[in-house]
C-alpha positions as CSV (number, residue, x, y, z in Angstrom):
1,M,0.1,-0.5,0.2
2,L,0.8,3.0,-1.0
3,K,2.1,6.0,2.0
4,N,1.0,8.7,-0.2
5,D,-1.9,7.8,-3.0
6,L,-2.9,11.1,-3.7
7,L,-1.5,11.3,-7.7
8,L,-3.6,7.8,-8.1
9,R,-6.6,9.1,-5.9
10,T,-7.0,11.9,-7.7
11,A,-6.0,10.7,-11.4
12,N,-9.0,8.1,-10.6
13,G,-11.7,10.7,-9.9
14,E,-11.6,10.4,-6.7
15,A,-12.6,13.7,-4.2
16,T,-8.9,14.2,-2.4
17,E,-8.1,16.6,0.8
18,R,-5.8,18.7,-1.3
19,P,-4.4,18.7,-5.0
20,P,-1.6,16.7,-5.9
21,V,1.5,18.3,-6.6
22,W,5.2,17.4,-8.7
23,L,6.9,18.9,-11.6
24,M,8.0,17.6,-15.5
25,R,11.4,17.2,-15.2
26,Q,12.0,17.4,-11.6
27,A,14.5,15.4,-11.1
28,G,18.0,17.5,-13.0
29,R,19.2,20.5,-13.2
30,I,17.8,22.3,-10.5
31,L,19.2,20.1,-7.5
32,P,22.4,20.6,-7.0
33,Q,22.8,16.1,-5.6
34,Y,21.9,16.0,-10.1
35,R,24.8,18.3,-11.0
36,A,27.2,16.2,-8.4
37,I,26.7,13.0,-10.3
38,R,26.4,14.2,-13.5
39,E,29.9,16.5,-13.1
40,K,31.1,12.6,-12.8
41,L,29.8,10.7,-15.5
42,S,30.8,10.8,-19.5
43,G,27.2,12.6,-20.8
44,F,23.6,12.3,-20.1
45,K,22.8,8.9,-21.6
46,E,25.4,7.0,-19.0
47,L,22.6,8.6,-16.5
48,V,19.7,7.0,-18.2
49,E,21.0,3.5,-19.1
50,T,22.4,2.8,-15.5
51,P,19.6,2.2,-13.2
52,E,21.2,3.0,-10.1
53,L,21.9,6.5,-11.6
54,A,18.5,6.6,-13.1
55,C,17.1,5.2,-9.6
56,E,19.0,7.8,-7.3
57,V,18.4,11.1,-9.1
58,T,14.3,9.5,-9.7
59,I,14.5,9.7,-5.9
60,Q,15.9,13.2,-5.0
61,P,13.2,15.0,-6.2
62,V,11.4,13.3,-3.6
63,D,13.5,13.7,-0.8
64,E,14.5,17.3,-1.3
65,L,11.0,18.6,-2.2
66,D,8.6,15.9,-0.9
67,V,6.5,16.1,-4.1
68,D,3.8,13.3,-4.5
69,A,5.4,11.9,-7.0
70,A,8.5,10.3,-8.9
71,I,9.2,10.7,-12.6
72,I,11.8,8.0,-13.9
73,F,14.6,9.5,-14.5
74,S,14.9,8.5,-18.5
75,D,14.1,10.3,-22.4
76,I,12.0,9.9,-25.0
77,L,14.7,9.0,-27.5
78,V,14.6,5.4,-26.3
79,I,12.0,4.3,-28.8
80,P,13.7,5.8,-31.7
81,E,17.2,4.1,-30.5
82,A,15.0,0.7,-29.9
83,M,13.3,1.0,-33.2
84,G,17.4,0.8,-34.6
85,L,17.9,4.9,-35.2
86,P,20.2,5.7,-32.0
87,Y,20.7,9.0,-31.0
88,E,23.7,11.4,-29.7
89,M,23.1,14.1,-26.9
90,I,25.7,16.8,-27.3
91,K,26.3,19.6,-25.1
92,G,24.5,22.8,-25.1
93,K,22.8,21.7,-28.2
94,G,21.0,18.3,-27.1
95,P,20.0,15.3,-29.1
96,L,21.3,14.9,-32.7
97,F,20.5,11.1,-34.8
98,P,23.7,11.1,-37.2
99,K,20.9,8.9,-39.6
100,T,17.4,9.8,-40.1
101,I,14.1,8.4,-41.4
102,E,14.3,9.7,-45.8
103,T,12.8,6.5,-47.2
104,L,9.8,4.4,-47.1
105,E,12.8,1.7,-47.3
106,D,13.9,3.2,-44.0
107,I,11.2,2.7,-42.3
108,D,10.5,-0.3,-43.2
109,Q,13.4,-1.7,-41.4
110,L,13.0,0.0,-38.6
111,I,12.6,-3.1,-35.6
112,S,9.5,-2.9,-33.8
113,G,6.9,-4.2,-31.0
114,E,8.3,-6.7,-28.5
115,K,11.5,-7.1,-30.6
116,A,12.6,-3.6,-30.2
117,A,11.0,-2.9,-26.6
118,Q,13.1,-5.1,-24.9
119,D,16.2,-3.7,-25.9
120,L,15.1,-1.6,-22.9
121,E,15.9,-3.8,-20.6
122,Y,17.7,-0.8,-18.3
123,V,14.9,1.5,-18.2
124,Y,12.7,-1.7,-16.6
125,A,16.0,-2.3,-13.9
126,A,15.8,1.4,-13.1
127,L,12.0,0.8,-12.7
128,R,11.3,-2.2,-10.6
129,L,15.2,-1.0,-8.3
130,T,13.4,3.1,-7.7
131,K,10.2,0.9,-7.1
132,Q,11.6,-0.7,-4.1
133,E,14.1,1.9,-3.0
134,L,10.6,4.4,-2.8
135,N,10.0,1.7,-0.7
136,N,5.9,2.7,-1.2
137,R,6.2,6.8,-0.3
138,V,5.0,7.9,-3.1
139,P,3.8,6.8,-7.1
140,L,6.2,6.3,-9.4
141,I,5.7,8.1,-13.3
142,G,6.6,6.1,-16.5
143,F,6.4,7.9,-19.4
144,A,6.9,7.8,-23.7
145,G,6.9,10.4,-25.9
146,A,3.5,10.1,-28.0
147,P,4.0,8.7,-31.3
148,F,3.8,11.9,-33.6
149,T,6.7,13.8,-31.5
150,I,8.8,10.9,-31.9
151,L,8.4,10.5,-35.6
152,C,9.8,14.2,-35.4
153,Y,12.9,13.4,-33.8
154,M,13.3,10.4,-36.8
155,I,12.7,12.4,-39.8
156,E,14.5,16.1,-38.4
157,G,17.0,14.0,-36.6
158,S,17.4,16.4,-34.0
159,G,14.8,19.7,-32.6
160,S,13.9,22.5,-34.7
161,K,11.2,25.5,-34.5
162,T,9.1,25.1,-37.1
163,F,9.8,20.5,-37.9
164,S,9.1,21.2,-41.3
165,K,10.6,18.1,-42.6
166,A,8.8,15.5,-40.8
167,K,5.2,18.3,-41.8
168,K,6.9,17.6,-45.5
169,L,6.3,14.1,-44.7
170,I,3.4,14.1,-43.5
171,Y,1.9,16.2,-46.6
172,Q,3.8,14.9,-49.7
173,H,3.6,11.5,-48.3
174,P,1.0,10.2,-45.6
175,V,0.8,6.8,-46.2
176,W,4.7,6.8,-44.9
177,A,3.8,9.5,-42.3
178,H,1.4,6.7,-41.1
179,R,3.6,3.2,-41.8
180,L,6.3,5.0,-39.6
181,L,3.5,6.5,-36.8
182,D,2.3,2.3,-36.5
183,K,5.2,1.3,-35.7
184,I,6.3,3.9,-32.9
185,T,3.2,3.0,-32.0
186,E,3.1,-0.9,-30.9
187,T,6.7,-0.5,-30.0
188,T,5.7,2.3,-27.3
189,I,2.6,0.3,-26.3
190,V,4.6,-3.6,-25.2
191,Y,7.2,-0.2,-24.0
192,L,5.0,1.0,-21.8
193,K,3.2,-2.3,-21.0
194,N,6.4,-3.6,-19.1
195,K,7.1,-0.5,-17.8
196,V,4.1,-0.7,-15.3
197,A,5.1,-4.4,-15.6
198,A,8.3,-3.0,-13.5
199,G,6.4,-1.1,-11.5
200,A,5.1,1.8,-12.3
201,D,1.8,3.4,-11.2
202,L,0.9,5.9,-13.7
203,I,1.5,6.3,-17.5
204,Q,1.9,9.9,-18.9
205,L,2.8,10.2,-22.7
206,F,4.2,13.1,-23.8
207,D,3.4,14.7,-27.4
208,S,5.8,17.9,-26.5
209,W,5.6,18.6,-30.3
210,A,2.4,18.8,-30.9
211,G,1.8,22.7,-31.1
212,V,3.0,22.6,-34.6
213,L,0.0,20.7,-36.1
214,S,-3.3,22.3,-37.2
215,Y,-6.4,20.8,-35.8
216,D,-6.8,19.1,-38.7
217,M,-3.5,17.5,-39.2
218,F,-3.4,16.8,-35.2
219,Q,-6.9,14.7,-35.6
220,H,-5.3,12.6,-38.1
221,F,-1.6,12.1,-37.4
222,A,-1.4,12.4,-33.9
223,L,-4.6,12.1,-32.0
224,P,-5.4,8.5,-33.7
225,Y,-2.3,7.0,-31.8
226,L,-2.5,8.4,-28.6
227,R,-6.1,6.9,-28.3
228,K,-4.0,3.8,-29.6
229,I,-2.0,3.7,-26.6
230,A,-4.2,5.1,-23.6
231,T,-6.6,2.5,-24.5
232,A,-3.8,-0.1,-24.4
233,L,-3.0,0.6,-21.3
234,T,-5.8,-0.3,-18.8
235,E,-4.1,-2.0,-15.8
236,V,-2.7,2.0,-14.4
237,P,-4.4,5.9,-15.2
238,V,-2.9,7.6,-18.0
239,T,-2.3,11.0,-18.6
240,L,-2.6,12.5,-22.4
241,F,0.1,16.1,-22.6
242,A,-0.2,17.1,-25.9
243,K,1.6,20.8,-25.7
244,G,0.3,23.4,-27.5
245,A,-2.8,21.0,-28.5
246,W,-5.0,23.7,-27.2
247,H,-8.1,23.5,-30.3
248,S,-8.3,19.6,-29.1
249,I,-8.3,19.0,-25.4
250,K,-12.3,17.9,-25.7
251,S,-10.7,15.2,-28.2
252,I,-8.1,14.3,-25.4
253,A,-10.3,14.0,-23.0
254,E,-12.6,12.0,-25.1
255,S,-10.3,9.1,-25.4
256,D,-9.6,7.0,-23.0
257,C,-7.4,8.1,-20.4
258,N,-7.7,9.9,-16.9
259,V,-5.8,12.8,-16.9
260,V,-5.5,15.8,-19.8
261,G,-2.5,17.5,-18.9
262,L,-2.4,21.2,-19.7
263,D,0.1,23.9,-21.3
264,W,0.2,27.1,-19.9
265,T,-1.5,29.1,-22.3
266,M,-4.9,27.1,-21.3
267,I,-6.9,29.0,-19.1
268,P,-8.0,26.8,-16.1
269,T,-12.0,28.6,-16.4
270,D,-12.0,28.4,-19.8
271,V,-11.0,24.4,-19.8
272,R,-13.5,23.9,-17.1
273,K,-16.1,25.4,-19.1
274,T,-14.5,23.1,-22.0
275,L,-14.3,19.3,-20.0
276,G,-16.9,20.2,-17.1
277,A,-15.2,19.7,-13.4
278,K,-15.1,16.0,-13.5
279,Q,-12.5,15.9,-15.8
280,V,-9.1,15.5,-14.4
281,V,-6.6,18.2,-15.7
282,Q,-2.7,18.5,-14.6
283,G,-1.0,21.8,-15.3
284,N,-0.5,24.6,-16.1
285,L,1.3,27.2,-14.3
286,D,4.1,28.6,-17.0
287,P,7.8,27.4,-16.0
288,C,9.0,31.2,-16.2
289,Y,6.6,32.0,-12.9
290,L,9.4,30.0,-10.8
291,Y,11.3,33.5,-12.1
292,A,9.1,36.1,-10.2
293,P,9.6,36.7,-6.5
294,A,8.0,33.8,-3.7
295,A,5.3,36.6,-3.0
296,E,3.6,36.4,-6.7
297,L,4.5,32.9,-7.1
298,K,2.6,31.9,-4.1
299,K,-0.4,33.9,-5.2
300,A,-0.8,32.9,-9.1
301,T,-0.5,29.2,-7.9
302,L,-3.5,29.6,-5.3
303,Q,-5.7,31.1,-7.9
304,M,-4.1,27.9,-10.7
305,I,-5.9,25.7,-8.1
306,Q,-9.1,27.5,-6.9
307,D,-9.5,28.5,-10.4
308,F,-9.2,24.9,-11.7
309,G,-11.6,24.4,-8.4
310,G,-10.7,20.3,-7.7
311,S,-10.4,17.4,-10.3
312,H,-6.3,18.9,-10.5
313,I,-2.9,17.6,-10.2
314,T,-0.5,20.7,-9.8
315,N,2.3,21.5,-12.1
316,L,3.6,23.5,-14.5
317,G,2.4,23.7,-18.1
318,H,6.1,22.2,-18.9
319,G,9.4,21.3,-17.4
320,V,10.6,23.0,-15.2
321,Y,13.8,25.0,-16.3
322,P,17.6,24.1,-15.5
323,D,18.4,27.6,-14.2
324,T,14.7,28.1,-12.2
325,P,16.2,29.2,-8.3
326,L,15.6,26.2,-6.2
327,D,14.2,28.1,-3.4
328,N,11.0,29.0,-5.5
329,V,10.8,25.9,-6.8
330,K,10.1,24.6,-2.8
331,V,7.6,27.9,-2.6
332,F,5.6,26.3,-5.4
333,V,5.4,23.0,-3.9
334,N,4.6,24.3,0.0
335,T,2.1,26.1,-1.3
336,V,0.4,23.2,-2.9
337,K,1.1,21.3,-0.2
338,E,-0.6,24.0,2.9
339,F,-3.8,24.3,0.4
340,S,-7.0,22.7,1.6
341,Y,-10.2,21.9,-0.4
342,Q,-12.9,23.4,1.6
343,V,-15.1,20.3,1.0
344,V,-13.9,17.0,0.1
């Protein structure tokens, strides 16, 4: 039995005494103990691929911040690597794929499904170890990148402001795009089921680049694959977070998901008008608000909680930025933990 099951009770639609709180990218450079570990390593991938280290940094924010959940330290790009596209993490620049998808033959040659997912044992080992070391303190979140976001990296080979190469594939070769998305989806489903078997209590899908798509393109090339994955994961609650897809939150909520993640461009009161009071949502404070004076940050956090009015997992609208003052992260977390719903 979990000692703190607030996140799971909220995700399952139960009334709770207060909203749970955690932060996307909470295990990272905001913590000095994380930076101390990174300084001793050859690079980011060594941390991701070493279960003992991934476990340690996953638990650090639980110890330091007293958040209501841990999220396994990993990377969304382990999926394309397992499928046959290895990546490098370039300091100061981000991910780089030496080889990218350019032809239909490239897509057909990719490994997928169980065969690809079995190559990620180091992730499952990290989950099992973390679950053991947490000793039922808080839930453990597993995650993956959504198929469209993974497609973007496999086509572009790196980050991009426009992801125009990926969108070019969709417009010029939609059949190719769907074939690639199918393979990513098949692999992701097996991968996430393995994560659940290894101890994940909740799954979150990150569609980080959904915002580059129009409404129609999102409906055709992103949403069906989000839905397919959510439907396949019946054992634990599922959060779908499609950053920038403001136009489709109702469609996302109508999927077989428990929680709809929201970025900071969404207005809580408008979200409630669209989704209703009972739909569980997550977010959505602007990460840059954590640079503000503590008093202003606390006021904004409380206003957000009150505007959502329950059925709310408090978080940022995206990942916490590396140079965010740790003291302000604590202000954010503590403000939530001190809040109490008047009626439960």
